[in-house]
C-alpha positions, 0 to 999 in steps of 0.5 A: 374935734375928730379930723380925717385927712384923705392922703391918697386914692390909688386905682387898681385897674386889674380889680377895678377898685380904689384904695382911699388911704387916710389918716385920722386924729381923734379929739383925745389925741389918739391917731390912725396915721395910715389907714385904708378902705377899698371901694369899687371904681364905679362907687368912687367916680360917683362920690364927692369929696365929702362922701368919701370922708363920710365913707371913711368915717363910717367904715372906721366907726363900724370897725372900731365898734366891732372890736368892743366885746360885750360882757355877759 
């Protein structure tokens, strides 16, 4: 089972954004120890903890899939 842990949420008042710092451990044992995504403060204020985890999971998945090159 994959595990995502939110480690910190850092507000940037100058840009009205929030950096969500996280760690991910995949079922295979591969891990990302310090990752971060940036979202707007308005989006962050409107999210539950579960929604924040889903946002991180969706972003990590999209970024990982975009690194795969197809042959052809």
